[in-house]
C-alpha positions in Angstrom: 10.8 -78.6 50.6 7.1 -78.2 50.6 7.3 -75.8 53.5 9.8 -73.7 51.7 7.6 -73.7 48.7 4.5 -72.7 50.7 6.3 -69.9 52.4 7.6 -68.5 49.2 4.2 -68.6 47.6 2.7 -66.7 50.5 4.9 -63.6 49.9 2.9 -60.7 48.4 3.8 -59.9 44.8 5.4 -56.5 44.3 3.5 -54.3 41.8 3.5 -50.8 40.7 0.9 -48.7 42.5 -2.5 -48.7 40.8 -2.7 -45.0 40.2 -5.8 -43.5 38.8 -5.2 -41.9 35.4 -5.4 -38.2 35.3 -8.2 -36.8 33.2 -7.0 -35.2 30.0 -6.4 -31.4 30.2 -9.4 -29.5 28.9 -8.6 -27.3 26.0 -10.6 -24.6 24.4 -12.0 -25.9 21.2 -10.6 -23.8 18.3 -13.1 -21.8 16.3 -14.1 -23.3 13.0 -12.1 -21.4 10.4 -14.0 -19.4 8.0 -13.9 -20.5 4.4 -10.8 -19.1 2.7 -11.2 -17.4 -0.6 -8.7 -17.2 -3.4 -8.0 -13.6 -2.3 -7.0 -14.9 1.1 -4.4 -17.3 -0.4 -3.1 -14.5 -2.7 -2.6 -12.2 0.2 -0.9 -14.9 2.3 1.5 -15.8 -0.5 2.5 -12.2 -0.8 3.0 -11.9 2.9 5.3 -14.9 3.0 7.3 -13.6 0.0 7.6 -10.2 1.6 8.8 -11.8 4.9 11.7 -13.7 3.2 12.6 -10.7 1.1 12.7 -8.5 4.2 15.0 -11.0 6.0 17.5 -10.8 3.2 17.2 -7.0 2.9 17.7 -6.7 6.6 20.9 -8.6 6.3 22.2 -6.2 3.7 21.3 -3.2 5.9 23.5 -4.7 8.8 26.6 -5.1 6.7 28.2 -1.8 7.9 27.4 -2.3 11.6 30.0 -3.2 14.2 28.3 -6.6 14.7 28.6 -7.4 11.0 32.3 -6.2 10.9 33.1 -8.5 13.8 31.6 -11.5 12.1 31.4 -10.7 8.4 29.3 -12.7 6.0 31.3 -14.4 3.3 31.3 -12.6 0.0 30.1 -15.6 -1.9 27.1 -15.8 0.3 26.2 -12.1 -0.3 26.5 -12.6 -4.0 24.2 -15.6 -3.7 21.6 -13.6 -1.8 21.8 -10.8 -4.3 20.9 -13.3 -7.0 22.9 -11.5 -9.7 21.2 -8.2 -8.8 17.7 -9.6 -8.8 17.0 -9.1 -5.1 15.1 -5.8 -5.6 13.7 -6.8 -9.0 12.0 -9.9 -7.6 10.4 -7.8 -4.9 9.0 -5.4 -7.4 7.8 -8.3 -9.6 6.2 -10.0 -6.6 4.3 -6.8 -5.8 3.1 -6.1 -9.3 2.1 -9.7 -9.9 0.2 -9.8 -6.6 -1.7 -6.7 -7.5 -2.6 -8.1 -10.9 -3.7 -11.4 -9.4 -6.0 -9.7 -6.9 -7.5 -7.5 -9.6 -8.2 -10.7 -11.7 -9.9 -12.3 -8.8 -12.0 -9.2 -8.2 -13.1 -9.3 -11.8 -14.1 -12.9 -11.5 -16.2 -12.1 -8.4 -17.9 -9.3 -10.3 -16.2 -6.6 -8.2 -14.4 -3.6 -9.6 -10.6 -3.7 -9.6 -8.6 -1.5 -7.3 -6.7 0.0 -10.2 -7.6 1.2 -13.6 -5.6 2.1 -16.7 -5.6 5.5 -18.4 -4.1 6.8 -21.6 -2.0 10.0 -21.3 -0.5 12.1 -24.0 2.0 13.7 -21.7 2.3 14.5 -18.0 -0.6 17.0 -18.2 -2.9 15.6 -20.8 -5.2 12.8 -19.9 -6.7 11.3 -23.0 -8.8 8.3 -21.8 -9.8 6.8 -18.5 -11.5 3.9 -16.8 -10.0 1.0 -18.7 -10.2 -2.2 -16.6 -7.1 -3.8 -18.2 -4.2 -3.0 -20.5 -5.9 -4.9 -23.4 -8.9 -2.6 -23.1 -6.6 0.5 -23.2 -4.4 -0.6 -26.1 -6.9 0.3 -29.0 -7.4 3.7 -27.5 -3.7 4.2 -27.2 -3.1 3.1 -30.8 -5.8 5.5 -32.1 -4.3 8.5 -30.4 -0.8 7.6 -31.6 -2.1 7.1 -35.2 -3.6 10.6 -35.1 -0.1 12.0 -35.0 -1.0 14.5 -32.3 0.2 12.4 -29.4 3.1 10.2 -30.6 4.4 9.9 -27.0 1.1 8.6 -25.6 1.4 5.9 -23.0 -0.8 3.7 -20.7 -0.6 4.6 -17.0 -1.9 2.4 -14.1 -3.8 4.5 -11.5 -5.3 3.5 -8.1 -9.0 3.9 -7.6 -8.4 4.5 -3.9 -5.9 7.3 -4.3 -2.2 7.3 -3.4 -1.0 8.6 -6.8 -0.6 12.4 -6.4 1.1 15.3 -8.1 1.8 18.9 -7.3 1.4 20.1 -10.9 -1.4 22.7 -11.0 -1.8 22.1 -14.8 -3.4 18.7 -13.9 -6.4 20.6 -12.5 -7.7 20.6 -16.0 -7.6 16.8 -16.2 -9.7 16.1 -13.1 -12.6 13.8 -13.9 -16.2 13.9 -12.5 -17.0 15.0 -9.0 -14.1 16.7 -7.2 -13.7 16.5 -3.4 -11.4 17.9 -0.7 -9.4 14.9 0.5 -7.4 16.9 3.1 -5.9 20.2 4.3 -2.6 21.2 5.7 -2.1 24.5 7.5 1.7 24.4 6.9 4.5 25.4 9.2 4.3 29.0 10.5 7.4 30.2 8.6 7.8 27.7 5.8 4.7 27.5 3.6 1.2 28.6 3.1 -0.5 25.3 3.5 -1.8 22.8 1.0 -5.1 21.3 -0.2 -5.4 17.7 -1.4 -7.9 17.6 -4.3 -9.2 14.3 -5.5 -11.3 13.3 -8.5 -13.5 10.2 -9.1 -10.5 8.1 -10.5 -8.6 8.5 -7.2 -5.9 10.9 -8.5 -4.9 13.5 -6.0 -3.3 16.9 -6.5 -1.4 18.6 -3.6 -1.6 22.3 -4.3 -1.5 25.6 -2.5 -4.6 27.8 -2.0 -3.3 30.3 -4.6 -2.8 27.5 -7.2 -6.4 26.2 -6.9 -8.2 29.6 -6.3 -10.8 30.3 -8.9 -10.3 27.1 -10.9 -13.5 25.8 -12.6 -12.8 22.3 -11.2 -13.8 23.5 -7.8 -17.4 24.1 -9.0 -17.8 20.3 -9.1 -17.2 20.1 -5.3 -20.0 19.5 -2.8 -21.2 22.5 -0.9 -19.7 21.1 2.3 -16.3 20.6 0.8 -16.3 24.0 -0.8 -17.3 25.7 2.5 -14.5 23.9 4.3 -12.0 24.9 1.6 -13.1 28.5 1.7 -12.8 28.6 5.5 -9.3 27.1 5.4 -8.3 29.5 2.6 -9.4 32.5 4.7 -7.5 31.1 7.7 -4.4 30.5 5.7 -4.6 34.0 4.1 -4.8 35.5 7.6 -1.7 33.6 8.8 0.1 34.7 5.7 -0.8 38.3 6.3 0.3 38.1 9.9 3.7 36.6 8.9 4.2 39.4 6.3 3.3 42.1 8.9 5.7 40.6 11.4 8.5 40.5 8.8 7.9 44.1 7.8 8.1 45.2 11.4 11.5 43.7 12.0 14.3 46.3 12.5 
């Protein structure tokens, strides 16, 4: 009995191999994030809202494709996504509220807003400019309305950085401060005579032909460099126009 016990005890115990642990994989340490400002959060919130709005809008755009016809979305689901017609309205509200929030944050930081408010009597009569908010523009609006001369006066929001433009030559009289040449277009050979983009200090732009801007007093407030460039383009465009007219007259 003892021999059996001794023999059994002499057997080596089975164990898992004593493997050396692998060292952890080295990873590049992430850069310390820069402090996020309130403006960063406002922009991120708008990006997320735009992402979800675009997903729903993209679904509506696919409704008439073959893929959508093969597996149509239930009508109740489409009605739900339209939110009683508020799908587009909420997008516009998100955009306007986001712009207003960013402007408020800029004012708190002591920086100018990206947009300003102006008072206009009609589409060609600018009455007052440079208001930082609607509340600042309301007293001016009320005074012009009370005068009886501009009963249809209204407050208009205008970008400081441009983007709002018109092709009405009557608005040349409303340009404010220094005027600059924002761009030139030579036009297509047989379609138009080219355009100039004229911009004032408020960011408003006018897209006009050389004939519409020629000789206007607002051009006197341009820099010498911009005026020289504009004169050179005007001469070039006039030459192109003359060549087209000559070619047309020579046709049988």
